[in-house]
mmCIF entry with sequence, helices, sheets and N, C-alpha, C, O atoms, coordinates in Angstrom:
data_MODEL
# 
_entry.id   MODEL 
# 
_entity.id                         1 
_entity.type                       polymer 
_entity.pdbx_number_of_molecules   1 
# 
_entity_poly.entity_id                      1 
_entity_poly.type                           'polypeptide(L)' 
_entity_poly.nstd_linkage                   no 
_entity_poly.nstd_monomer                   no 
_entity_poly.pdbx_seq_one_letter_code       MIILGLILLVVGFFTGISILTTIGVILLVVGVILAILGATGRAIGGRAHWY 
_entity_poly.pdbx_seq_one_letter_code_can   MIILGLILLVVGFFTGISILTTIGVILLVVGVILAILGATGRAIGGRAHWY 
_entity_poly.pdbx_strand_id                 A 
# 
loop_
_entity_poly_seq.entity_id 
_entity_poly_seq.num 
_entity_poly_seq.mon_id 
_entity_poly_seq.hetero 
1 1  MET n 
1 2  ILE n 
1 3  ILE n 
1 4  LEU n 
1 5  GLY n 
1 6  LEU n 
1 7  ILE n 
1 8  LEU n 
1 9  LEU n 
1 10 VAL n 
1 11 VAL n 
1 12 GLY n 
1 13 PHE n 
1 14 PHE n 
1 15 THR n 
1 16 GLY n 
1 17 ILE n 
1 18 SER n 
1 19 ILE n 
1 20 LEU n 
1 21 THR n 
1 22 THR n 
1 23 ILE n 
1 24 GLY n 
1 25 VAL n 
1 26 ILE n 
1 27 LEU n 
1 28 LEU n 
1 29 VAL n 
1 30 VAL n 
1 31 GLY n 
1 32 VAL n 
1 33 ILE n 
1 34 LEU n 
1 35 ALA n 
1 36 ILE n 
1 37 LEU n 
1 38 GLY n 
1 39 ALA n 
1 40 THR n 
1 41 GLY n 
1 42 ARG n 
1 43 ALA n 
1 44 ILE n 
1 45 GLY n 
1 46 GLY n 
1 47 ARG n 
1 48 ALA n 
1 49 HIS n 
1 50 TRP n 
1 51 TYR n 
# 
_struct_asym.id          A 
_struct_asym.entity_id   1 
# 
loop_
_struct_conf.conf_type_id 
_struct_conf.id 
_struct_conf.pdbx_PDB_helix_id 
_struct_conf.beg_label_comp_id 
_struct_conf.beg_label_asym_id 
_struct_conf.beg_label_seq_id 
_struct_conf.pdbx_beg_PDB_ins_code 
_struct_conf.end_label_comp_id 
_struct_conf.end_label_asym_id 
_struct_conf.end_label_seq_id 
_struct_conf.pdbx_end_PDB_ins_code 
_struct_conf.beg_auth_comp_id 
_struct_conf.beg_auth_asym_id 
_struct_conf.beg_auth_seq_id 
_struct_conf.end_auth_comp_id 
_struct_conf.end_auth_asym_id 
_struct_conf.end_auth_seq_id 
_struct_conf.pdbx_PDB_helix_class 
_struct_conf.details 
_struct_conf.pdbx_PDB_helix_length 
HELX_P HELX_P1 AA1 ILE A 2  ? THR A 15 ? ILE A 2  THR A 15 1 ? 14 
HELX_P HELX_P2 AA2 SER A 18 ? ALA A 39 ? SER A 18 ALA A 39 1 ? 22 
# 
_struct_conf_type.id          HELX_P 
_struct_conf_type.criteria    ? 
_struct_conf_type.reference   ? 
# 
loop_
_atom_site.group_PDB 
_atom_site.id 
_atom_site.type_symbol 
_atom_site.label_atom_id 
_atom_site.label_alt_id 
_atom_site.label_comp_id 
_atom_site.label_asym_id 
_atom_site.label_entity_id 
_atom_site.label_seq_id 
_atom_site.pdbx_PDB_ins_code 
_atom_site.Cartn_x 
_atom_site.Cartn_y 
_atom_site.Cartn_z 
_atom_site.occupancy 
_atom_site.B_iso_or_equiv 
_atom_site.pdbx_formal_charge 
_atom_site.auth_seq_id 
_atom_site.auth_comp_id 
_atom_site.auth_asym_id 
_atom_site.auth_atom_id 
_atom_site.pdbx_PDB_model_num 
ATOM 1   N N  . MET A 1 1  ? -39.254 15.331 8.949  1.00 0.00 ? 1  MET A N  1 
ATOM 2   C CA . MET A 1 1  ? -38.279 15.291 10.004 1.00 0.00 ? 1  MET A CA 1 
ATOM 3   C C  . MET A 1 1  ? -38.489 14.053 10.875 1.00 0.00 ? 1  MET A C  1 
ATOM 4   O O  . MET A 1 1  ? -37.532 13.446 11.356 1.00 0.00 ? 1  MET A O  1 
ATOM 5   N N  . ILE A 1 2  ? -39.747 13.696 11.065 1.00 0.00 ? 2  ILE A N  1 
ATOM 6   C CA . ILE A 1 2  ? -40.052 12.522 11.875 1.00 0.00 ? 2  ILE A CA 1 
ATOM 7   C C  . ILE A 1 2  ? -39.557 11.263 11.174 1.00 0.00 ? 2  ILE A C  1 
ATOM 8   O O  . ILE A 1 2  ? -38.980 10.381 11.808 1.00 0.00 ? 2  ILE A O  1 
ATOM 9   N N  . ILE A 1 3  ? -39.782 11.181 9.876  1.00 0.00 ? 3  ILE A N  1 
ATOM 10  C CA . ILE A 1 3  ? -39.377 9.995  9.119  1.00 0.00 ? 3  ILE A CA 1 
ATOM 11  C C  . ILE A 1 3  ? -37.858 9.888  9.072  1.00 0.00 ? 3  ILE A C  1 
ATOM 12  O O  . ILE A 1 3  ? -37.312 8.798  9.241  1.00 0.00 ? 3  ILE A O  1 
ATOM 13  N N  . LEU A 1 4  ? -37.169 11.003 8.845  1.00 0.00 ? 4  LEU A N  1 
ATOM 14  C CA . LEU A 1 4  ? -35.709 10.993 8.829  1.00 0.00 ? 4  LEU A CA 1 
ATOM 15  C C  . LEU A 1 4  ? -35.151 10.584 10.188 1.00 0.00 ? 4  LEU A C  1 
ATOM 16  O O  . LEU A 1 4  ? -34.194 9.814  10.259 1.00 0.00 ? 4  LEU A O  1 
ATOM 17  N N  . GLY A 1 5  ? -35.740 11.092 11.261 1.00 0.00 ? 5  GLY A N  1 
ATOM 18  C CA . GLY A 1 5  ? -35.308 10.707 12.600 1.00 0.00 ? 5  GLY A CA 1 
ATOM 19  C C  . GLY A 1 5  ? -35.506 9.232  12.865 1.00 0.00 ? 5  GLY A C  1 
ATOM 20  O O  . GLY A 1 5  ? -34.654 8.589  13.478 1.00 0.00 ? 5  GLY A O  1 
ATOM 21  N N  . LEU A 1 6  ? -36.628 8.685  12.407 1.00 0.00 ? 6  LEU A N  1 
ATOM 22  C CA . LEU A 1 6  ? -36.902 7.263  12.586 1.00 0.00 ? 6  LEU A CA 1 
ATOM 23  C C  . LEU A 1 6  ? -35.920 6.407  11.791 1.00 0.00 ? 6  LEU A C  1 
ATOM 24  O O  . LEU A 1 6  ? -35.441 5.387  12.285 1.00 0.00 ? 6  LEU A O  1 
ATOM 25  N N  . ILE A 1 7  ? -35.621 6.820  10.564 1.00 0.00 ? 7  ILE A N  1 
ATOM 26  C CA . ILE A 1 7  ? -34.660 6.085  9.738  1.00 0.00 ? 7  ILE A CA 1 
ATOM 27  C C  . ILE A 1 7  ? -33.279 6.100  10.379 1.00 0.00 ? 7  ILE A C  1 
ATOM 28  O O  . ILE A 1 7  ? -32.630 5.058  10.472 1.00 0.00 ? 7  ILE A O  1 
ATOM 29  N N  . LEU A 1 8  ? -32.822 7.266  10.822 1.00 0.00 ? 8  LEU A N  1 
ATOM 30  C CA . LEU A 1 8  ? -31.507 7.355  11.458 1.00 0.00 ? 8  LEU A CA 1 
ATOM 31  C C  . LEU A 1 8  ? -31.451 6.557  12.760 1.00 0.00 ? 8  LEU A C  1 
ATOM 32  O O  . LEU A 1 8  ? -30.426 5.956  13.081 1.00 0.00 ? 8  LEU A O  1 
ATOM 33  N N  . LEU A 1 9  ? -32.548 6.555  13.502 1.00 0.00 ? 9  LEU A N  1 
ATOM 34  C CA . LEU A 1 9  ? -32.606 5.795  14.738 1.00 0.00 ? 9  LEU A CA 1 
ATOM 35  C C  . LEU A 1 9  ? -32.460 4.302  14.476 1.00 0.00 ? 9  LEU A C  1 
ATOM 36  O O  . LEU A 1 9  ? -31.710 3.620  15.173 1.00 0.00 ? 9  LEU A O  1 
ATOM 37  N N  . VAL A 1 10 ? -33.164 3.798  13.489 1.00 0.00 ? 10 VAL A N  1 
ATOM 38  C CA . VAL A 1 10 ? -33.095 2.374  13.163 1.00 0.00 ? 10 VAL A CA 1 
ATOM 39  C C  . VAL A 1 10 ? -31.731 1.999  12.598 1.00 0.00 ? 10 VAL A C  1 
ATOM 40  O O  . VAL A 1 10 ? -31.158 0.984  12.995 1.00 0.00 ? 10 VAL A O  1 
ATOM 41  N N  . VAL A 1 11 ? -31.201 2.804  11.674 1.00 0.00 ? 11 VAL A N  1 
ATOM 42  C CA . VAL A 1 11 ? -29.895 2.522  11.087 1.00 0.00 ? 11 VAL A CA 1 
ATOM 43  C C  . VAL A 1 11 ? -28.801 2.575  12.151 1.00 0.00 ? 11 VAL A C  1 
ATOM 44  O O  . VAL A 1 11 ? -27.921 1.715  12.186 1.00 0.00 ? 11 VAL A O  1 
ATOM 45  N N  . GLY A 1 12 ? -28.860 3.571  13.002 1.00 0.00 ? 12 GLY A N  1 
ATOM 46  C CA . GLY A 1 12 ? -27.870 3.682  14.071 1.00 0.00 ? 12 GLY A CA 1 
ATOM 47  C C  . GLY A 1 12 ? -27.951 2.537  15.056 1.00 0.00 ? 12 GLY A C  1 
ATOM 48  O O  . GLY A 1 12 ? -26.926 2.090  15.571 1.00 0.00 ? 12 GLY A O  1 
ATOM 49  N N  . PHE A 1 13 ? -29.152 2.053  15.325 1.00 0.00 ? 13 PHE A N  1 
ATOM 50  C CA . PHE A 1 13 ? -29.331 0.936  16.247 1.00 0.00 ? 13 PHE A CA 1 
ATOM 51  C C  . PHE A 1 13 ? -28.754 -0.358 15.670 1.00 0.00 ? 13 PHE A C  1 
ATOM 52  O O  . PHE A 1 13 ? -28.066 -1.103 16.368 1.00 0.00 ? 13 PHE A O  1 
ATOM 53  N N  . PHE A 1 14 ? -29.038 -0.619 14.394 1.00 0.00 ? 14 PHE A N  1 
ATOM 54  C CA . PHE A 1 14 ? -28.581 -1.866 13.784 1.00 0.00 ? 14 PHE A CA 1 
ATOM 55  C C  . PHE A 1 14 ? -27.095 -1.866 13.456 1.00 0.00 ? 14 PHE A C  1 
ATOM 56  O O  . PHE A 1 14 ? -26.458 -2.918 13.505 1.00 0.00 ? 14 PHE A O  1 
ATOM 57  N N  . THR A 1 15 ? -26.528 -0.709 13.122 1.00 0.00 ? 15 THR A N  1 
ATOM 58  C CA . THR A 1 15 ? -25.104 -0.657 12.792 1.00 0.00 ? 15 THR A CA 1 
ATOM 59  C C  . THR A 1 15 ? -24.234 -0.416 14.009 1.00 0.00 ? 15 THR A C  1 
ATOM 60  O O  . THR A 1 15 ? -23.020 -0.611 13.947 1.00 0.00 ? 15 THR A O  1 
ATOM 61  N N  . GLY A 1 16 ? -24.824 -0.002 15.101 1.00 0.00 ? 16 GLY A N  1 
ATOM 62  C CA . GLY A 1 16 ? -24.047 0.241  16.316 1.00 0.00 ? 16 GLY A CA 1 
ATOM 63  C C  . GLY A 1 16 ? -23.366 1.591  16.341 1.00 0.00 ? 16 GLY A C  1 
ATOM 64  O O  . GLY A 1 16 ? -22.495 1.823  17.180 1.00 0.00 ? 16 GLY A O  1 
ATOM 65  N N  . ILE A 1 17 ? -23.738 2.486  15.446 1.00 0.00 ? 17 ILE A N  1 
ATOM 66  C CA . ILE A 1 17 ? -23.155 3.831  15.399 1.00 0.00 ? 17 ILE A CA 1 
ATOM 67  C C  . ILE A 1 17 ? -23.999 4.723  16.297 1.00 0.00 ? 17 ILE A C  1 
ATOM 68  O O  . ILE A 1 17 ? -25.132 5.063  15.956 1.00 0.00 ? 17 ILE A O  1 
ATOM 69  N N  . SER A 1 18 ? -23.454 5.098  17.428 1.00 0.00 ? 18 SER A N  1 
ATOM 70  C CA . SER A 1 18 ? -24.241 5.811  18.437 1.00 0.00 ? 18 SER A CA 1 
ATOM 71  C C  . SER A 1 18 ? -24.607 7.232  18.020 1.00 0.00 ? 18 SER A C  1 
ATOM 72  O O  . SER A 1 18 ? -25.643 7.742  18.448 1.00 0.00 ? 18 SER A O  1 
ATOM 73  N N  . ILE A 1 19 ? -23.789 7.884  17.198 1.00 0.00 ? 19 ILE A N  1 
ATOM 74  C CA . ILE A 1 19 ? -24.091 9.257  16.800 1.00 0.00 ? 19 ILE A CA 1 
ATOM 75  C C  . ILE A 1 19 ? -25.339 9.293  15.917 1.00 0.00 ? 19 ILE A C  1 
ATOM 76  O O  . ILE A 1 19 ? -26.117 10.245 15.987 1.00 0.00 ? 19 ILE A O  1 
ATOM 77  N N  . LEU A 1 20 ? -25.536 8.266  15.086 1.00 0.00 ? 20 LEU A N  1 
ATOM 78  C CA . LEU A 1 20 ? -26.749 8.217  14.269 1.00 0.00 ? 20 LEU A CA 1 
ATOM 79  C C  . LEU A 1 20 ? -27.978 8.020  15.132 1.00 0.00 ? 20 LEU A C  1 
ATOM 80  O O  . LEU A 1 20 ? -29.028 8.609  14.874 1.00 0.00 ? 20 LEU A O  1 
ATOM 81  N N  . THR A 1 21 ? -27.850 7.195  16.154 1.00 0.00 ? 21 THR A N  1 
ATOM 82  C CA . THR A 1 21 ? -28.962 6.977  17.073 1.00 0.00 ? 21 THR A CA 1 
ATOM 83  C C  . THR A 1 21 ? -29.306 8.264  17.806 1.00 0.00 ? 21 THR A C  1 
ATOM 84  O O  . THR A 1 21 ? -30.481 8.596  17.964 1.00 0.00 ? 21 THR A O  1 
ATOM 85  N N  . THR A 1 22 ? -28.294 8.986  18.253 1.00 0.00 ? 22 THR A N  1 
ATOM 86  C CA . THR A 1 22 ? -28.520 10.240 18.974 1.00 0.00 ? 22 THR A CA 1 
ATOM 87  C C  . THR A 1 22 ? -29.188 11.280 18.083 1.00 0.00 ? 22 THR A C  1 
ATOM 88  O O  . THR A 1 22 ? -30.155 11.922 18.493 1.00 0.00 ? 22 THR A O  1 
ATOM 89  N N  . ILE A 1 23 ? -28.682 11.445 16.879 1.00 0.00 ? 23 ILE A N  1 
ATOM 90  C CA . ILE A 1 23 ? -29.268 12.412 15.946 1.00 0.00 ? 23 ILE A CA 1 
ATOM 91  C C  . ILE A 1 23 ? -30.692 11.990 15.582 1.00 0.00 ? 23 ILE A C  1 
ATOM 92  O O  . ILE A 1 23 ? -31.574 12.838 15.448 1.00 0.00 ? 23 ILE A O  1 
ATOM 93  N N  . GLY A 1 24 ? -30.918 10.696 15.424 1.00 0.00 ? 24 GLY A N  1 
ATOM 94  C CA . GLY A 1 24 ? -32.253 10.193 15.114 1.00 0.00 ? 24 GLY A CA 1 
ATOM 95  C C  . GLY A 1 24 ? -33.249 10.506 16.209 1.00 0.00 ? 24 GLY A C  1 
ATOM 96  O O  . GLY A 1 24 ? -34.377 10.912 15.929 1.00 0.00 ? 24 GLY A O  1 
ATOM 97  N N  . VAL A 1 25 ? -32.843 10.320 17.457 1.00 0.00 ? 25 VAL A N  1 
ATOM 98  C CA . VAL A 1 25 ? -33.737 10.611 18.583 1.00 0.00 ? 25 VAL A CA 1 
ATOM 99  C C  . VAL A 1 25 ? -34.049 12.097 18.648 1.00 0.00 ? 25 VAL A C  1 
ATOM 100 O O  . VAL A 1 25 ? -35.194 12.485 18.879 1.00 0.00 ? 25 VAL A O  1 
ATOM 101 N N  . ILE A 1 26 ? -33.032 12.930 18.445 1.00 0.00 ? 26 ILE A N  1 
ATOM 102 C CA . ILE A 1 26 ? -33.230 14.385 18.498 1.00 0.00 ? 26 ILE A CA 1 
ATOM 103 C C  . ILE A 1 26 ? -34.193 14.827 17.388 1.00 0.00 ? 26 ILE A C  1 
ATOM 104 O O  . ILE A 1 26 ? -35.118 15.598 17.643 1.00 0.00 ? 26 ILE A O  1 
ATOM 105 N N  . LEU A 1 27 ? -33.979 14.342 16.167 1.00 0.00 ? 27 LEU A N  1 
ATOM 106 C CA . LEU A 1 27 ? -34.861 14.722 15.060 1.00 0.00 ? 27 LEU A CA 1 
ATOM 107 C C  . LEU A 1 27 ? -36.278 14.212 15.278 1.00 0.00 ? 27 LEU A C  1 
ATOM 108 O O  . LEU A 1 27 ? -37.247 14.896 14.947 1.00 0.00 ? 27 LEU A O  1 
ATOM 109 N N  . LEU A 1 28 ? -36.398 13.021 15.831 1.00 0.00 ? 28 LEU A N  1 
ATOM 110 C CA . LEU A 1 28 ? -37.711 12.453 16.095 1.00 0.00 ? 28 LEU A CA 1 
ATOM 111 C C  . LEU A 1 28 ? -38.477 13.278 17.117 1.00 0.00 ? 28 LEU A C  1 
ATOM 112 O O  . LEU A 1 28 ? -39.660 13.558 16.928 1.00 0.00 ? 28 LEU A O  1 
ATOM 113 N N  . VAL A 1 29 ? -37.816 13.667 18.188 1.00 0.00 ? 29 VAL A N  1 
ATOM 114 C CA . VAL A 1 29 ? -38.469 14.455 19.239 1.00 0.00 ? 29 VAL A CA 1 
ATOM 115 C C  . VAL A 1 29 ? -38.850 15.842 18.727 1.00 0.00 ? 29 VAL A C  1 
ATOM 116 O O  . VAL A 1 29 ? -39.963 16.309 18.971 1.00 0.00 ? 29 VAL A O  1 
ATOM 117 N N  . VAL A 1 30 ? -37.944 16.493 18.028 1.00 0.00 ? 30 VAL A N  1 
ATOM 118 C CA . VAL A 1 30 ? -38.234 17.831 17.505 1.00 0.00 ? 30 VAL A CA 1 
ATOM 119 C C  . VAL A 1 30 ? -39.366 17.762 16.476 1.00 0.00 ? 30 VAL A C  1 
ATOM 120 O O  . VAL A 1 30 ? -40.240 18.629 16.460 1.00 0.00 ? 30 VAL A O  1 
ATOM 121 N N  . GLY A 1 31 ? -39.355 16.747 15.629 1.00 0.00 ? 31 GLY A N  1 
ATOM 122 C CA . GLY A 1 31 ? -40.415 16.590 14.641 1.00 0.00 ? 31 GLY A CA 1 
ATOM 123 C C  . GLY A 1 31 ? -41.772 16.372 15.272 1.00 0.00 ? 31 GLY A C  1 
ATOM 124 O O  . GLY A 1 31 ? -42.768 16.936 14.817 1.00 0.00 ? 31 GLY A O  1 
ATOM 125 N N  . VAL A 1 32 ? -41.823 15.560 16.316 1.00 0.00 ? 32 VAL A N  1 
ATOM 126 C CA . VAL A 1 32 ? -43.096 15.318 16.997 1.00 0.00 ? 32 VAL A CA 1 
ATOM 127 C C  . VAL A 1 32 ? -43.590 16.581 17.681 1.00 0.00 ? 32 VAL A C  1 
ATOM 128 O O  . VAL A 1 32 ? -44.783 16.882 17.635 1.00 0.00 ? 32 VAL A O  1 
ATOM 129 N N  . ILE A 1 33 ? -42.693 17.321 18.312 1.00 0.00 ? 33 ILE A N  1 
ATOM 130 C CA . ILE A 1 33 ? -43.087 18.570 18.979 1.00 0.00 ? 33 ILE A CA 1 
ATOM 131 C C  . ILE A 1 33 ? -43.627 19.574 17.965 1.00 0.00 ? 33 ILE A C  1 
ATOM 132 O O  . ILE A 1 33 ? -44.653 20.209 18.207 1.00 0.00 ? 33 ILE A O  1 
ATOM 133 N N  . LEU A 1 34 ? -42.942 19.722 16.832 1.00 0.00 ? 34 LEU A N  1 
ATOM 134 C CA . LEU A 1 34 ? -43.410 20.654 15.808 1.00 0.00 ? 34 LEU A CA 1 
ATOM 135 C C  . LEU A 1 34 ? -44.737 20.195 15.205 1.00 0.00 ? 34 LEU A C  1 
ATOM 136 O O  . LEU A 1 34 ? -45.588 21.025 14.886 1.00 0.00 ? 34 LEU A O  1 
ATOM 137 N N  . ALA A 1 35 ? -44.922 18.888 15.046 1.00 0.00 ? 35 ALA A N  1 
ATOM 138 C CA . ALA A 1 35 ? -46.179 18.384 14.494 1.00 0.00 ? 35 ALA A CA 1 
ATOM 139 C C  . ALA A 1 35 ? -47.333 18.638 15.459 1.00 0.00 ? 35 ALA A C  1 
ATOM 140 O O  . ALA A 1 35 ? -48.427 19.010 15.034 1.00 0.00 ? 35 ALA A O  1 
ATOM 141 N N  . ILE A 1 36 ? -47.096 18.439 16.746 1.00 0.00 ? 36 ILE A N  1 
ATOM 142 C CA . ILE A 1 36 ? -48.147 18.683 17.742 1.00 0.00 ? 36 ILE A CA 1 
ATOM 143 C C  . ILE A 1 36 ? -48.501 20.163 17.809 1.00 0.00 ? 36 ILE A C  1 
ATOM 144 O O  . ILE A 1 36 ? -49.677 20.523 17.839 1.00 0.00 ? 36 ILE A O  1 
ATOM 145 N N  . LEU A 1 37 ? -47.481 21.022 17.832 1.00 0.00 ? 37 LEU A N  1 
ATOM 146 C CA . LEU A 1 37 ? -47.749 22.463 17.869 1.00 0.00 ? 37 LEU A CA 1 
ATOM 147 C C  . LEU A 1 37 ? -48.432 22.938 16.592 1.00 0.00 ? 37 LEU A C  1 
ATOM 148 O O  . LEU A 1 37 ? -49.291 23.818 16.641 1.00 0.00 ? 37 LEU A O  1 
ATOM 149 N N  . GLY A 1 38 ? -48.062 22.368 15.455 1.00 0.00 ? 38 GLY A N  1 
ATOM 150 C CA . GLY A 1 38 ? -48.693 22.741 14.200 1.00 0.00 ? 38 GLY A CA 1 
ATOM 151 C C  . GLY A 1 38 ? -50.140 22.274 14.130 1.00 0.00 ? 38 GLY A C  1 
ATOM 152 O O  . GLY A 1 38 ? -50.988 22.959 13.557 1.00 0.00 ? 38 GLY A O  1 
ATOM 153 N N  . ALA A 1 39 ? -50.427 21.113 14.710 1.00 0.00 ? 39 ALA A N  1 
ATOM 154 C CA . ALA A 1 39 ? -51.786 20.588 14.689 1.00 0.00 ? 39 ALA A CA 1 
ATOM 155 C C  . ALA A 1 39 ? -52.725 21.406 15.574 1.00 0.00 ? 39 ALA A C  1 
ATOM 156 O O  . ALA A 1 39 ? -53.931 21.449 15.331 1.00 0.00 ? 39 ALA A O  1 
ATOM 157 N N  . THR A 1 40 ? -52.177 22.047 16.588 1.00 0.00 ? 40 THR A N  1 
ATOM 158 C CA . THR A 1 40 ? -53.007 22.858 17.469 1.00 0.00 ? 40 THR A CA 1 
ATOM 159 C C  . THR A 1 40 ? -53.262 24.248 16.895 1.00 0.00 ? 40 THR A C  1 
ATOM 160 O O  . THR A 1 40 ? -54.038 25.021 17.455 1.00 0.00 ? 40 THR A O  1 
ATOM 161 N N  . GLY A 1 41 ? -52.608 24.566 15.776 1.00 0.00 ? 41 GLY A N  1 
ATOM 162 C CA . GLY A 1 41 ? -52.818 25.860 15.137 1.00 0.00 ? 41 GLY A CA 1 
ATOM 163 C C  . GLY A 1 41 ? -51.948 26.955 15.713 1.00 0.00 ? 41 GLY A C  1 
ATOM 164 O O  . GLY A 1 41 ? -52.160 28.131 15.417 1.00 0.00 ? 41 GLY A O  1 
ATOM 165 N N  . ARG A 1 42 ? -50.981 26.596 16.522 1.00 0.00 ? 42 ARG A N  1 
ATOM 166 C CA . ARG A 1 42 ? -50.106 27.580 17.146 1.00 0.00 ? 42 ARG A CA 1 
ATOM 167 C C  . ARG A 1 42 ? -48.990 27.977 16.173 1.00 0.00 ? 42 ARG A C  1 
ATOM 168 O O  . ARG A 1 42 ? -48.383 27.119 15.532 1.00 0.00 ? 42 ARG A O  1 
ATOM 169 N N  . ALA A 1 43 ? -48.734 29.255 16.073 1.00 0.00 ? 43 ALA A N  1 
ATOM 170 C CA . ALA A 1 43 ? -47.654 29.745 15.213 1.00 0.00 ? 43 ALA A CA 1 
ATOM 171 C C  . ALA A 1 43 ? -46.309 29.424 15.851 1.00 0.00 ? 43 ALA A C  1 
ATOM 172 O O  . ALA A 1 43 ? -46.109 29.651 17.044 1.00 0.00 ? 43 ALA A O  1 
ATOM 173 N N  . ILE A 1 44 ? -45.394 28.897 15.052 1.00 0.00 ? 44 ILE A N  1 
ATOM 174 C CA . ILE A 1 44 ? -44.076 28.502 15.550 1.00 0.00 ? 44 ILE A CA 1 
ATOM 175 C C  . ILE A 1 44 ? -43.038 29.384 14.873 1.00 0.00 ? 44 ILE A C  1 
ATOM 176 O O  . ILE A 1 44 ? -42.936 29.386 13.646 1.00 0.00 ? 44 ILE A O  1 
ATOM 177 N N  . GLY A 1 45 ? -42.280 30.119 15.640 1.00 0.00 ? 45 GLY A N  1 
ATOM 178 C CA . GLY A 1 45 ? -41.240 30.968 15.077 1.00 0.00 ? 45 GLY A CA 1 
ATOM 179 C C  . GLY A 1 45 ? -41.790 32.050 14.164 1.00 0.00 ? 45 GLY A C  1 
ATOM 180 O O  . GLY A 1 45 ? -41.124 32.451 13.210 1.00 0.00 ? 45 GLY A O  1 
ATOM 181 N N  . GLY A 1 46 ? -42.995 32.528 14.443 1.00 0.00 ? 46 GLY A N  1 
ATOM 182 C CA . GLY A 1 46 ? -43.579 33.574 13.626 1.00 0.00 ? 46 GLY A CA 1 
ATOM 183 C C  . GLY A 1 46 ? -44.300 33.073 12.398 1.00 0.00 ? 46 GLY A C  1 
ATOM 184 O O  . GLY A 1 46 ? -44.841 33.868 11.629 1.00 0.00 ? 46 GLY A O  1 
ATOM 185 N N  . ARG A 1 47 ? -44.319 31.752 12.196 1.00 0.00 ? 47 ARG A N  1 
ATOM 186 C CA . ARG A 1 47 ? -44.995 31.183 11.033 1.00 0.00 ? 47 ARG A CA 1 
ATOM 187 C C  . ARG A 1 47 ? -46.151 30.310 11.484 1.00 0.00 ? 47 ARG A C  1 
ATOM 188 O O  . ARG A 1 47 ? -46.066 29.604 12.488 1.00 0.00 ? 47 ARG A O  1 
ATOM 189 N N  . ALA A 1 48 ? -47.214 30.373 10.736 1.00 0.00 ? 48 ALA A N  1 
ATOM 190 C CA . ALA A 1 48 ? -48.383 29.548 11.080 1.00 0.00 ? 48 ALA A CA 1 
ATOM 191 C C  . ALA A 1 48 ? -48.202 28.118 10.563 1.00 0.00 ? 48 ALA A C  1 
ATOM 192 O O  . ALA A 1 48 ? -48.770 27.178 11.119 1.00 0.00 ? 48 ALA A O  1 
ATOM 193 N N  . HIS A 1 49 ? -47.396 27.953 9.483  1.00 0.00 ? 49 HIS A N  1 
ATOM 194 C CA . HIS A 1 49 ? -47.198 26.623 8.891  1.00 0.00 ? 49 HIS A CA 1 
ATOM 195 C C  . HIS A 1 49 ? -45.719 26.395 8.630  1.00 0.00 ? 49 HIS A C  1 
ATOM 196 O O  . HIS A 1 49 ? -44.993 27.326 8.280  1.00 0.00 ? 49 HIS A O  1 
ATOM 197 N N  . TRP A 1 50 ? -45.280 25.170 8.800  1.00 0.00 ? 50 TRP A N  1 
ATOM 198 C CA . TRP A 1 50 ? -43.932 24.751 8.434  1.00 0.00 ? 50 TRP A CA 1 
ATOM 199 C C  . TRP A 1 50 ? -44.060 23.798 7.273  1.00 0.00 ? 50 TRP A C  1 
ATOM 200 O O  . TRP A 1 50 ? -44.733 22.774 7.383  1.00 0.00 ? 50 TRP A O  1 
ATOM 201 N N  . TYR A 1 51 ? -43.423 24.118 6.156  1.00 0.00 ? 51 TYR A N  1 
ATOM 202 C CA . TYR A 1 51 ? -43.528 23.277 4.967  1.00 0.00 ? 51 TYR A CA 1 
ATOM 203 C C  . TYR A 1 51 ? -42.341 22.392 4.842  1.00 0.00 ? 51 TYR A C  1 
ATOM 204 O O  . TYR A 1 51 ? -42.252 21.608 3.897  1.00 0.00 ? 51 TYR A O  1 
# 
């Protein structure tokens, strides 16, 4: 999710398509939050791991 968000952010920035930039930022933030919570061992949504 982090990689997809980063790709969309870069593509949206270079092409000038603002919706891609917005979606990229949202995916990047959510991916980082899930990665941090997963690294701490906290269960997210009833699951201990997200695959």
